[in-house]
N, C-alpha and C positions, 0 to 999 in steps of 0.2 A: 794917196794910194801909191804903192810901190810900182816901179816900172813894169815888173813882171811878177806874177803870183804863180810860182811853179807848183805843179802837182805831179806825182808819180804816174807814169803811163800805165794803162791796164795791160800793155804788152810786156812790161818788166817782169822779171822772174825772181824767185827767191834766192837764186845763186849769185846775186850781186850784179846782174846785168840790168841796171836801172837807168831808164831814160825819163827825164822830167820835161813836161810840156807846160807852157804858159799861154793861155788863150784869153787873158783878161784885157788885152789891148786890141781893139778892132782893126788896127792897121798892120799888125805884125804878130806872127806866131813865133814864139821862142822855144828852142829845144836845147837841152844840155844833158851831159852825163852827170848823174848824181854823185859820182866819185871824184869829180874835179873840184878844186877850190872855188868858192863863190865868185872870185874875180877872174875866173877862167873865161875864155871866149865862149860866146853863145851863138848858136846857129839861128839866124832870123830869116823867116820865110814870109812871103806875102800870103794872105788868106787863099788866093787862087792857087799858088804853088802848094800850099798845105793840103788843100782839097784834092789836088791831083796826086800828091804823094800818098795820102791815106787811101785813095781809091785804087791805087796800083796794087796788083797782086803778083 
């Protein structure tokens, strides 16, 4: 299994503002900009931090 299995976020839009999220690892949530090269840095969050982030409005 790859370290991260990225999927386009439902918050991404058709104008090229694309965020990809990987939630296949129970210990870390990974977030990246789809326009960056595959070897670009990835934002890694704990599941607790991810829940707080997605709950914030």
